[in-house]
Short mmCIF file of the C-alpha atoms (twelve columns), coordinates in Angstrom:
data_MODEL
# 
_entry.id   MODEL 
# 
loop_
_atom_site.group_PDB 
_atom_site.id 
_atom_site.type_symbol 
_atom_site.label_atom_id 
_atom_site.label_alt_id 
_atom_site.label_comp_id 
_atom_site.label_asym_id 
_atom_site.label_seq_id 
_atom_site.Cartn_x 
_atom_site.Cartn_y 
_atom_site.Cartn_z 
_atom_site.pdbx_PDB_model_num 
ATOM 1   C CA . MET A 1   76.147  55.465  114.409 1 
ATOM 2   C CA . GLY A 2   79.505  56.152  115.983 1 
ATOM 3   C CA . LYS A 3   81.656  53.704  117.786 1 
ATOM 4   C CA . LYS A 4   80.969  52.939  121.423 1 
ATOM 5   C CA . HIS A 5   83.676  53.730  123.928 1 
ATOM 6   C CA . SER A 6   83.986  53.206  127.658 1 
ATOM 7   C CA . ILE A 7   86.286  54.660  130.299 1 
ATOM 8   C CA . THR A 8   86.515  54.307  134.057 1 
ATOM 9   C CA . LEU A 9   87.273  57.202  136.378 1 
ATOM 10  C CA . LEU A 10  85.265  58.110  139.461 1 
ATOM 11  C CA . GLY A 11  82.512  55.941  137.997 1 
ATOM 12  C CA . VAL A 12  81.819  54.509  134.558 1 
ATOM 13  C CA . MET A 13  81.150  56.604  131.473 1 
ATOM 14  C CA . LEU A 14  79.352  54.945  128.560 1 
ATOM 15  C CA . VAL A 15  80.093  56.953  125.446 1 
ATOM 16  C CA . MET A 16  78.632  57.296  121.968 1 
ATOM 17  C CA . GLY A 17  80.216  59.657  119.449 1 
ATOM 18  C CA . VAL A 18  78.844  61.215  116.251 1 
ATOM 19  C CA . SER A 19  81.559  62.681  114.045 1 
ATOM 20  C CA . ILE A 20  81.118  65.825  111.957 1 
ATOM 21  C CA . ALA A 21  84.384  66.570  110.183 1 
ATOM 22  C CA . GLN A 22  86.945  67.095  112.994 1 
ATOM 23  C CA . GLN A 23  84.391  67.920  115.684 1 
ATOM 24  C CA . THR A 24  82.870  65.029  117.632 1 
ATOM 25  C CA . LYS A 25  79.957  65.242  120.038 1 
ATOM 26  C CA . TYR A 26  79.672  62.678  122.814 1 
ATOM 27  C CA . THR A 27  76.971  61.728  125.270 1 
ATOM 28  C CA . GLY A 28  77.466  59.509  128.288 1 
ATOM 29  C CA . THR A 29  76.963  58.961  131.988 1 
ATOM 30  C CA . ILE A 30  79.246  59.494  134.936 1 
ATOM 31  C CA . ASN A 31  78.217  58.760  138.494 1 
ATOM 32  C CA . ASN A 32  74.703  58.047  137.170 1 
ATOM 33  C CA . LEU A 33  74.415  61.504  135.587 1 
ATOM 34  C CA . SER A 34  73.920  62.034  131.858 1 
ATOM 35  C CA . ARG A 35  76.609  64.305  130.400 1 
ATOM 36  C CA . GLU A 36  77.532  65.784  127.018 1 
ATOM 37  C CA . TRP A 37  80.738  67.180  125.572 1 
ATOM 38  C CA . ILE A 38  82.571  67.950  122.342 1 
ATOM 39  C CA . PHE A 39  86.149  67.167  121.372 1 
ATOM 40  C CA . TYR A 40  87.632  69.203  118.541 1 
ATOM 41  C CA . VAL A 41  90.704  67.558  117.019 1 
ATOM 42  C CA . PRO A 42  92.635  69.256  114.193 1 
ATOM 43  C CA . GLN A 43  94.307  67.410  111.381 1 
ATOM 44  C CA . ASN A 44  97.917  66.298  111.784 1 
ATOM 45  C CA . LEU A 45  97.674  66.109  115.561 1 
ATOM 46  C CA . PRO A 46  101.116 65.617  117.173 1 
ATOM 47  C CA . GLU A 47  101.909 62.513  119.203 1 
ATOM 48  C CA . SER A 48  101.297 64.164  122.587 1 
ATOM 49  C CA . PRO A 49  99.196  67.331  122.129 1 
ATOM 50  C CA . PRO A 50  98.087  69.843  124.771 1 
ATOM 51  C CA . LEU A 51  94.466  69.879  125.976 1 
ATOM 52  C CA . VAL A 52  92.361  73.023  126.453 1 
ATOM 53  C CA . PHE A 53  88.991  73.113  128.192 1 
ATOM 54  C CA . CYS A 54  86.937  75.935  126.698 1 
ATOM 55  C CA . LEU A 55  84.028  76.481  129.096 1 
ATOM 56  C CA . GLN A 56  80.621  77.952  128.263 1 
ATOM 57  C CA . GLY A 57  78.940  80.761  130.147 1 
ATOM 58  C CA . CYS A 58  75.809  80.446  132.227 1 
ATOM 59  C CA . CYS A 59  72.670  79.215  130.507 1 
ATOM 60  C CA . SER A 60  74.245  79.132  127.044 1 
ATOM 61  C CA . ASP A 61  74.343  76.403  124.408 1 
ATOM 62  C CA . TYR A 62  77.701  74.650  124.488 1 
ATOM 63  C CA . ASN A 63  77.261  73.671  120.833 1 
ATOM 64  C CA . MET A 64  77.091  77.341  119.890 1 
ATOM 65  C CA . TRP A 65  80.042  78.122  122.169 1 
ATOM 66  C CA . ALA A 66  82.193  75.633  120.276 1 
ATOM 67  C CA . SER A 67  81.527  77.522  117.062 1 
ATOM 68  C CA . SER A 68  81.530  81.101  118.404 1 
ATOM 69  C CA . SER A 69  84.530  81.079  120.774 1 
ATOM 70  C CA . GLY A 70  87.083  80.949  117.952 1 
ATOM 71  C CA . TYR A 71  88.999  78.101  119.582 1 
ATOM 72  C CA . ASN A 72  88.608  75.682  116.690 1 
ATOM 73  C CA . LYS A 73  90.583  78.089  114.511 1 
ATOM 74  C CA . VAL A 74  93.267  78.373  117.203 1 
ATOM 75  C CA . ALA A 75  93.398  74.571  117.462 1 
ATOM 76  C CA . ASP A 76  93.925  74.214  113.714 1 
ATOM 77  C CA . THR A 77  97.037  76.377  113.931 1 
ATOM 78  C CA . ALA A 78  98.379  75.284  117.335 1 
ATOM 79  C CA . LYS A 79  97.521  71.572  116.906 1 
ATOM 80  C CA . ILE A 80  95.786  71.207  120.249 1 
ATOM 81  C CA . VAL A 81  92.802  69.183  121.422 1 
ATOM 82  C CA . VAL A 82  89.923  71.383  122.592 1 
ATOM 83  C CA . CYS A 83  87.166  70.091  124.854 1 
ATOM 84  C CA . TYR A 84  83.815  71.862  125.143 1 
ATOM 85  C CA . PRO A 85  81.940  70.255  128.049 1 
ATOM 86  C CA . ARG A 86  78.267  70.947  128.742 1 
ATOM 87  C CA . ALA A 87  77.766  72.313  132.238 1 
ATOM 88  C CA . ILE A 88  75.371  70.537  134.554 1 
ATOM 89  C CA . ASN A 89  72.048  71.991  135.678 1 
ATOM 90  C CA . THR A 90  72.342  73.460  139.167 1 
ATOM 91  C CA . ASN A 91  70.153  74.760  141.952 1 
ATOM 92  C CA . TYR A 92  72.266  77.651  143.195 1 
ATOM 93  C CA . GLY A 93  70.798  80.294  145.458 1 
ATOM 94  C CA . GLY A 94  67.403  78.611  145.391 1 
ATOM 95  C CA . GLN A 95  67.022  79.087  141.631 1 
ATOM 96  C CA . ILE A 96  67.283  76.268  139.114 1 
ATOM 97  C CA . ASN A 97  69.570  77.339  136.288 1 
ATOM 98  C CA . ASP A 98  69.960  75.493  133.011 1 
ATOM 99  C CA . ARG A 99  73.583  74.648  132.216 1 
ATOM 100 C CA . ASP A 100 75.431  76.258  135.118 1 
ATOM 101 C CA . TRP A 101 78.771  75.017  136.418 1 
ATOM 102 C CA . ASP A 102 78.495  73.420  139.844 1 
ATOM 103 C CA . ILE A 103 80.902  74.879  142.408 1 
ATOM 104 C CA . THR A 104 78.943  73.595  145.410 1 
ATOM 105 C CA . GLU A 105 79.534  69.875  144.869 1 
ATOM 106 C CA . ASP A 106 81.976  67.661  142.968 1 
ATOM 107 C CA . ARG A 107 79.723  66.670  140.068 1 
ATOM 108 C CA . ASP A 108 81.363  68.919  137.468 1 
ATOM 109 C CA . LEU A 109 84.804  68.372  138.979 1 
ATOM 110 C CA . ASP A 110 84.363  64.617  138.532 1 
ATOM 111 C CA . PHE A 111 83.174  65.252  134.984 1 
ATOM 112 C CA . ILE A 112 86.283  67.280  134.081 1 
ATOM 113 C CA . LEU A 113 88.598  64.671  135.622 1 
ATOM 114 C CA . ALA A 114 86.870  61.952  133.622 1 
ATOM 115 C CA . LEU A 115 87.254  63.995  130.427 1 
ATOM 116 C CA . ILE A 116 90.974  64.388  131.121 1 
ATOM 117 C CA . ASP A 117 91.237  60.629  131.547 1 
ATOM 118 C CA . THR A 118 89.329  60.158  128.285 1 
ATOM 119 C CA . ALA A 119 91.569  62.597  126.390 1 
ATOM 120 C CA . VAL A 120 94.719  60.924  127.700 1 
ATOM 121 C CA . LYS A 121 93.521  57.507  126.542 1 
ATOM 122 C CA . LYS A 122 91.987  58.646  123.247 1 
ATOM 123 C CA . TYR A 123 94.445  61.314  122.074 1 
ATOM 124 C CA . ASN A 124 97.504  60.745  124.308 1 
ATOM 125 C CA . VAL A 125 97.347  64.363  125.491 1 
ATOM 126 C CA . ASP A 126 100.300 65.750  127.416 1 
ATOM 127 C CA . GLN A 127 99.251  65.684  131.079 1 
ATOM 128 C CA . ASN A 128 101.741 68.451  131.836 1 
ATOM 129 C CA . ARG A 129 99.961  70.771  129.383 1 
ATOM 130 C CA . ILE A 130 96.294  70.890  130.379 1 
ATOM 131 C CA . TYR A 131 94.612  74.309  130.461 1 
ATOM 132 C CA . ALA A 132 91.246  75.954  131.099 1 
ATOM 133 C CA . THR A 133 89.655  79.066  129.680 1 
ATOM 134 C CA . GLY A 134 86.051  80.181  129.656 1 
ATOM 135 C CA . PHE A 135 83.583  83.025  129.524 1 
ATOM 136 C CA . SER A 136 81.393  84.392  132.336 1 
ATOM 137 C CA . TYR A 137 80.429  81.462  134.565 1 
ATOM 138 C CA . GLY A 138 82.889  79.432  132.489 1 
ATOM 139 C CA . GLY A 139 85.538  81.936  133.570 1 
ATOM 140 C CA . CYS A 140 84.468  81.440  137.176 1 
ATOM 141 C CA . PHE A 141 84.746  77.681  136.774 1 
ATOM 142 C CA . SER A 142 88.199  78.068  135.185 1 
ATOM 143 C CA . ASN A 143 89.283  79.828  138.371 1 
ATOM 144 C CA . TYR A 144 87.654  77.108  140.450 1 
ATOM 145 C CA . LEU A 145 89.481  74.337  138.566 1 
ATOM 146 C CA . ALA A 146 92.816  76.083  139.136 1 
ATOM 147 C CA . CYS A 147 91.996  76.530  142.821 1 
ATOM 148 C CA . ARG A 148 91.055  72.898  143.292 1 
ATOM 149 C CA . TYR A 149 93.606  71.313  140.935 1 
ATOM 150 C CA . PRO A 150 96.718  73.512  140.624 1 
ATOM 151 C CA . ASP A 151 98.788  70.384  139.966 1 
ATOM 152 C CA . ILE A 152 96.612  69.442  136.971 1 
ATOM 153 C CA . PHE A 153 96.037  72.767  135.194 1 
ATOM 154 C CA . ALA A 154 99.272  74.347  133.995 1 
ATOM 155 C CA . ALA A 155 97.645  77.765  133.407 1 
ATOM 156 C CA . ILE A 156 94.221  79.356  133.034 1 
ATOM 157 C CA . ALA A 157 92.727  82.289  131.108 1 
ATOM 158 C CA . PRO A 158 89.262  83.256  132.395 1 
ATOM 159 C CA . SER A 159 87.197  85.952  130.708 1 
ATOM 160 C CA . ALA A 160 84.541  88.002  132.538 1 
ATOM 161 C CA . GLY A 161 84.633  85.592  135.478 1 
ATOM 162 C CA . TYR A 162 86.119  85.684  138.952 1 
ATOM 163 C CA . VAL A 163 87.139  83.543  141.920 1 
ATOM 164 C CA . MET A 164 83.832  82.750  143.606 1 
ATOM 165 C CA . THR A 165 83.679  82.444  147.384 1 
ATOM 166 C CA . LEU A 166 80.748  80.600  148.938 1 
ATOM 167 C CA . PRO A 167 79.658  81.160  152.546 1 
ATOM 168 C CA . HIS A 168 80.413  77.577  153.601 1 
ATOM 169 C CA . GLN A 169 83.879  77.575  152.009 1 
ATOM 170 C CA . GLU A 170 86.976  78.816  153.771 1 
ATOM 171 C CA . ARG A 171 88.379  81.706  151.755 1 
ATOM 172 C CA . THR A 172 88.232  80.466  148.152 1 
ATOM 173 C CA . ASN A 173 89.030  76.810  148.698 1 
ATOM 174 C CA . CYS A 174 92.234  77.422  146.730 1 
ATOM 175 C CA . SER A 175 95.210  75.134  147.182 1 
ATOM 176 C CA . ASP A 176 98.628  76.722  147.621 1 
ATOM 177 C CA . SER A 177 100.573 73.690  146.403 1 
ATOM 178 C CA . ARG A 178 101.572 75.488  143.190 1 
ATOM 179 C CA . PRO A 179 101.142 79.015  141.795 1 
ATOM 180 C CA . VAL A 180 98.927  78.950  138.692 1 
ATOM 181 C CA . PRO A 181 99.736  81.419  135.891 1 
ATOM 182 C CA . LEU A 182 96.676  83.485  135.020 1 
ATOM 183 C CA . LEU A 183 95.481  85.729  132.197 1 
ATOM 184 C CA . HIS A 184 92.265  87.550  133.106 1 
ATOM 185 C CA . MET A 185 90.156  89.408  130.499 1 
ATOM 186 C CA . HIS A 186 87.297  91.788  131.352 1 
ATOM 187 C CA . GLY A 187 85.281  94.703  130.019 1 
ATOM 188 C CA . THR A 188 85.189  97.784  132.234 1 
ATOM 189 C CA . SER A 189 81.455  98.301  131.552 1 
ATOM 190 C CA . ASP A 190 80.441  94.717  132.333 1 
ATOM 191 C CA . ARG A 191 77.018  94.863  134.009 1 
ATOM 192 C CA . VAL A 192 76.619  91.085  134.445 1 
ATOM 193 C CA . VAL A 193 79.902  90.113  136.105 1 
ATOM 194 C CA . GLU A 194 81.029  93.483  137.358 1 
ATOM 195 C CA . TYR A 195 84.491  94.715  136.460 1 
ATOM 196 C CA . ARG A 196 85.333  95.247  140.121 1 
ATOM 197 C CA . TRP A 197 84.862  91.513  140.713 1 
ATOM 198 C CA . GLY A 198 87.459  90.848  138.034 1 
ATOM 199 C CA . VAL A 199 89.826  93.318  139.710 1 
ATOM 200 C CA . MET A 200 89.260  91.536  143.022 1 
ATOM 201 C CA . SER A 201 90.006  88.178  141.406 1 
ATOM 202 C CA . VAL A 202 93.251  89.423  139.830 1 
ATOM 203 C CA . GLU A 203 94.358  90.879  143.157 1 
ATOM 204 C CA . LEU A 204 93.721  87.532  144.813 1 
ATOM 205 C CA . TRP A 205 95.890  85.661  142.288 1 
ATOM 206 C CA . VAL A 206 98.602  88.319  142.561 1 
ATOM 207 C CA . ASP A 207 98.638  87.651  146.290 1 
ATOM 208 C CA . MET A 208 98.515  83.851  146.013 1 
ATOM 209 C CA . ASN A 209 101.245 83.771  143.347 1 
ATOM 210 C CA . GLU A 210 103.462 86.206  145.285 1 
ATOM 211 C CA . CYS A 211 103.633 88.692  142.420 1 
ATOM 212 C CA . PRO A 212 104.809 92.301  142.522 1 
ATOM 213 C CA . LYS A 213 101.934 94.471  143.736 1 
ATOM 214 C CA . SER A 214 102.410 97.182  141.116 1 
ATOM 215 C CA . PRO A 215 101.950 96.133  137.479 1 
ATOM 216 C CA . GLU A 216 103.699 97.199  134.328 1 
ATOM 217 C CA . VAL A 217 101.001 98.927  132.292 1 
ATOM 218 C CA . THR A 218 100.716 98.916  128.503 1 
ATOM 219 C CA . GLU A 219 98.044  101.183 127.067 1 
ATOM 220 C CA . HIS A 220 96.613  100.461 123.609 1 
ATOM 221 C CA . TYR A 221 97.694  96.830  123.793 1 
ATOM 222 C CA . LYS A 222 98.555  95.514  120.312 1 
ATOM 223 C CA . GLY A 223 97.345  98.769  118.825 1 
ATOM 224 C CA . SER A 224 93.843  98.471  120.284 1 
ATOM 225 C CA . ALA A 225 92.151  101.750 121.083 1 
ATOM 226 C CA . THR A 226 90.484  100.300 124.193 1 
ATOM 227 C CA . VAL A 227 92.507  97.348  125.547 1 
ATOM 228 C CA . LYS A 228 95.035  97.859  128.339 1 
ATOM 229 C CA . MET A 229 97.456  95.251  129.686 1 
ATOM 230 C CA . GLU A 230 98.560  95.135  133.325 1 
ATOM 231 C CA . TYR A 231 101.481 92.754  133.813 1 
ATOM 232 C CA . TYR A 232 102.353 91.361  137.262 1 
ATOM 233 C CA . GLY A 233 105.586 89.449  137.257 1 
ATOM 234 C CA . PRO A 234 107.747 87.637  137.533 1 
ATOM 235 C CA . CYS A 235 105.890 85.860  140.333 1 
ATOM 236 C CA . LYS A 236 106.696 82.759  142.338 1 
ATOM 237 C CA . ASP A 237 108.286 79.982  140.228 1 
ATOM 238 C CA . ASN A 238 108.551 82.361  137.250 1 
ATOM 239 C CA . THR A 239 104.796 82.567  136.820 1 
ATOM 240 C CA . GLU A 240 102.837 85.625  135.720 1 
ATOM 241 C CA . VAL A 241 99.464  87.272  136.223 1 
ATOM 242 C CA . ILE A 242 98.199  89.410  133.332 1 
ATOM 243 C CA . PHE A 243 95.042  91.535  133.265 1 
ATOM 244 C CA . LEU A 244 93.614  92.601  129.895 1 
ATOM 245 C CA . SER A 245 90.815  95.164  130.297 1 
ATOM 246 C CA . ALA A 246 88.715  96.631  127.479 1 
ATOM 247 C CA . GLN A 247 87.489  100.152 128.158 1 
ATOM 248 C CA . GLY A 248 83.740  100.466 127.649 1 
ATOM 249 C CA . MET A 249 83.195  96.794  126.768 1 
ATOM 250 C CA . ASP A 250 80.163  95.125  128.340 1 
ATOM 251 C CA . HIS A 251 79.813  91.427  129.190 1 
ATOM 252 C CA . ALA A 252 81.580  89.914  126.179 1 
ATOM 253 C CA . TRP A 253 84.304  87.550  124.958 1 
ATOM 254 C CA . MET A 254 86.943  89.773  123.355 1 
ATOM 255 C CA . SER A 255 87.113  89.648  119.569 1 
ATOM 256 C CA . GLU A 256 89.260  91.374  116.985 1 
ATOM 257 C CA . SER A 257 86.183  92.847  115.316 1 
ATOM 258 C CA . GLN A 258 85.029  94.405  118.584 1 
ATOM 259 C CA . VAL A 259 88.188  95.561  120.389 1 
ATOM 260 C CA . GLY A 260 91.063  94.540  118.124 1 
ATOM 261 C CA . VAL A 261 92.132  91.662  120.395 1 
ATOM 262 C CA . SER A 262 90.990  88.019  120.291 1 
ATOM 263 C CA . ALA A 263 90.313  86.279  123.621 1 
ATOM 264 C CA . ALA A 264 90.886  82.886  121.997 1 
ATOM 265 C CA . VAL A 265 94.264  83.869  120.554 1 
ATOM 266 C CA . GLU A 266 95.425  85.745  123.660 1 
ATOM 267 C CA . SER A 267 94.413  82.942  126.023 1 
ATOM 268 C CA . TRP A 268 96.261  80.286  124.047 1 
ATOM 269 C CA . ASN A 269 99.362  82.443  123.515 1 
ATOM 270 C CA . PHE A 270 99.522  82.954  127.269 1 
ATOM 271 C CA . MET A 271 98.702  79.443  128.479 1 
ATOM 272 C CA . SER A 272 100.938 77.703  125.951 1 
ATOM 273 C CA . LYS A 273 104.026 79.179  127.644 1 
ATOM 274 C CA . TYR A 274 103.441 77.003  130.689 1 
ATOM 275 C CA . SER A 275 103.875 73.354  131.570 1 
ATOM 276 C CA . LEU A 276 103.683 71.626  134.931 1 
ATOM 277 C CA . GLU A 277 107.245 70.432  134.376 1 
ATOM 278 C CA . PRO A 278 109.076 72.721  134.302 1 
ATOM 279 C CA . PRO A 279 107.254 75.717  135.801 1 
ATOM 280 C CA . VAL A 280 109.172 78.148  133.579 1 
ATOM 281 C CA . ALA A 281 107.515 80.972  131.654 1 
ATOM 282 C CA . ALA A 282 108.484 82.063  128.168 1 
ATOM 283 C CA . ASP A 283 109.601 85.644  127.804 1 
ATOM 284 C CA . ARG A 284 106.418 87.646  127.238 1 
ATOM 285 C CA . LYS A 285 108.043 90.087  124.844 1 
ATOM 286 C CA . THR A 286 109.895 87.667  122.603 1 
ATOM 287 C CA . SER A 287 107.743 84.548  123.096 1 
ATOM 288 C CA . LYS A 288 110.941 82.523  123.294 1 
ATOM 289 C CA . PRO A 289 111.717 80.147  126.153 1 
ATOM 290 C CA . ALA A 290 113.627 81.666  129.028 1 
ATOM 291 C CA . THR A 291 117.187 80.430  129.295 1 
ATOM 292 C CA . MET A 292 119.846 80.560  131.916 1 
ATOM 293 C CA . SER A 293 123.548 81.061  131.723 1 
ATOM 294 C CA . MET A 294 125.561 78.627  133.757 1 
ATOM 295 C CA . SER A 295 128.822 76.750  133.660 1 
ATOM 296 C CA . LEU A 296 127.353 73.256  133.502 1 
ATOM 297 C CA . THR A 297 129.080 70.131  132.249 1 
ATOM 298 C CA . ALA A 298 127.824 66.568  131.960 1 
ATOM 299 C CA . ARG A 299 129.618 63.263  131.393 1 
ATOM 300 C CA . TYR A 300 128.180 59.783  130.903 1 
ATOM 301 C CA . HIS A 301 130.030 56.711  132.128 1 
ATOM 302 C CA . ALA A 302 128.902 53.178  132.975 1 
ATOM 303 C CA . GLY A 303 125.202 53.894  133.428 1 
ATOM 304 C CA . THR A 304 125.461 57.252  135.202 1 
ATOM 305 C CA . ILE A 305 125.621 60.925  134.228 1 
ATOM 306 C CA . SER A 306 127.867 63.130  136.328 1 
ATOM 307 C CA . LEU A 307 126.967 66.810  136.429 1 
ATOM 308 C CA . HIS A 308 129.191 69.693  137.486 1 
ATOM 309 C CA . GLY A 309 128.103 73.274  138.127 1 
ATOM 310 C CA . LEU A 310 124.489 72.427  138.952 1 
ATOM 311 C CA . ASN A 311 122.746 74.344  141.740 1 
ATOM 312 C CA . GLU A 312 119.074 74.480  142.736 1 
ATOM 313 C CA . ALA A 313 117.700 72.602  139.726 1 
ATOM 314 C CA . LEU A 314 113.963 71.954  139.804 1 
ATOM 315 C CA . HIS A 315 113.789 69.082  137.370 1 
ATOM 316 C CA . ILE A 316 116.009 67.156  134.944 1 
ATOM 317 C CA . ARG A 317 114.883 65.002  132.022 1 
ATOM 318 C CA . LEU A 318 116.885 62.693  129.762 1 
ATOM 319 C CA . VAL A 319 115.426 62.094  126.289 1 
ATOM 320 C CA . ASP A 320 116.627 60.437  123.120 1 
ATOM 321 C CA . MET A 321 116.629 62.159  119.729 1 
ATOM 322 C CA . ASN A 322 113.036 60.999  119.140 1 
ATOM 323 C CA . GLY A 323 111.876 62.807  122.270 1 
ATOM 324 C CA . ARG A 324 111.311 59.593  124.251 1 
ATOM 325 C CA . GLU A 325 111.931 60.146  127.967 1 
ATOM 326 C CA . LEU A 326 114.554 57.800  129.431 1 
ATOM 327 C CA . GLY A 327 114.819 59.290  132.900 1 
ATOM 328 C CA . ALA A 328 113.546 62.107  135.109 1 
ATOM 329 C CA . TRP A 329 114.800 63.512  138.404 1 
ATOM 330 C CA . ARG A 330 113.087 66.082  140.667 1 
ATOM 331 C CA . ARG A 331 115.248 68.599  142.548 1 
ATOM 332 C CA . PRO A 332 118.445 66.542  142.192 1 
ATOM 333 C CA . ASP A 333 121.430 67.207  144.384 1 
ATOM 334 C CA . GLY A 334 124.132 68.758  142.239 1 
ATOM 335 C CA . SER A 335 126.779 66.488  143.739 1 
ATOM 336 C CA . CYS A 336 124.895 63.255  142.993 1 
ATOM 337 C CA . PRO A 337 125.306 61.327  139.736 1 
ATOM 338 C CA . LEU A 338 122.148 60.481  137.805 1 
ATOM 339 C CA . SER A 339 121.613 56.767  137.372 1 
ATOM 340 C CA . THR A 340 120.422 56.109  133.804 1 
ATOM 341 C CA . GLY A 341 121.219 52.480  133.217 1 
ATOM 342 C CA . ARG A 342 123.300 51.483  130.240 1 
ATOM 343 C CA . LEU A 343 122.654 53.650  127.181 1 
ATOM 344 C CA . ASN A 344 123.177 52.569  123.583 1 
ATOM 345 C CA . ARG A 345 125.598 54.453  121.402 1 
ATOM 346 C CA . GLY A 346 124.203 57.730  120.103 1 
ATOM 347 C CA . ILE A 347 123.257 61.295  121.004 1 
ATOM 348 C CA . TYR A 348 120.969 62.135  123.933 1 
ATOM 349 C CA . LEU A 349 119.544 65.378  125.300 1 
ATOM 350 C CA . LEU A 350 119.653 66.403  128.942 1 
ATOM 351 C CA . LEU A 351 117.020 69.042  129.766 1 
ATOM 352 C CA . VAL A 352 117.781 70.957  132.974 1 
ATOM 353 C CA . TYR A 353 115.041 73.199  134.400 1 
ATOM 354 C CA . HIS A 354 115.965 75.849  136.923 1 
ATOM 355 C CA . THR A 355 114.222 78.684  138.746 1 
ATOM 356 C CA . LYS A 356 115.888 81.087  136.314 1 
ATOM 357 C CA . GLY A 357 115.204 79.199  133.101 1 
ATOM 358 C CA . SER A 358 116.298 76.071  131.287 1 
ATOM 359 C CA . VAL A 359 119.218 74.639  129.368 1 
ATOM 360 C CA . VAL A 360 119.528 71.724  126.947 1 
ATOM 361 C CA . MET A 361 122.743 69.709  126.818 1 
ATOM 362 C CA . ARG A 362 123.850 67.126  124.257 1 
ATOM 363 C CA . ILE A 363 125.433 63.944  125.580 1 
ATOM 364 C CA . LEU A 364 127.366 61.681  123.226 1 
ATOM 365 C CA . VAL A 365 127.596 58.015  124.182 1 
ATOM 366 C CA . THR A 366 130.325 56.148  122.275 1 
# 
């Protein structure tokens, strides 16, 4: 028997875990509903790892999805926590479906929020680096999570899903508080979730994220004979929208054996470039963080840091050499000193995030 755990968020979840190597299956209740989920945790997990929700398609077995999606292998390399939740049963359109995601009520939304709370407490996941990907209805629910919680999910990567609009919802029920970077993957011959629905969904995100309307097109993406990339960017707040389409592919999760491109690898490579703070994308061609060139100087004296040459910064963080945050300022005025309190002797890092990139400065306190 595994250890019993309990958490509180939007109700009480009573949890029992059974460990199999690094993959642990949990059962519990939230808001009087019985729920199941899997956490996959690689060895040598860092102190504050990212969290990825990998969401099953309609009517499928989430246990099988954990093994077939390829995300455990990605997690082993990237050192991320992956959560595979089991969707709730729904009654959508008058038909009872086994293991569908609920976009009509808040039951699955509450479930995901509770799982985030659990992962923060259990694995100390980085709350600025939470992501969602999924296949089919799981792709639809990834879109729905980003629409409802753009300030929680740093980026999403749905596959063969789309932004679903219900008759009683205004537009898509999407919040415009923050543009959400998106990678969409779809087969052009999909007969379950039609390709045109994926196109519609991408166009919606391009509009919401204020992206260029005409994409940069790369045929034979990564040498694939069938995969094409359409790149929309840069968009608002240096975000991106990318559309990977596989010519002739039916309703499927892209794999290297099938089309020469892995949905698991592509989704993580895309999402990992983004964090809620700062909202700055890595360069898509070099996979290196974007930087900015500026004449910026900083000086510490008597509990304050004075900055010169700073304009339109989004966010500033002060950390010590162990990465521990000592101060954070949102949209600081360039003429105002930053109050830090008295710092011990040593070297500190000042991370300045800007609409055009980021810069790291060393501050020596003697």
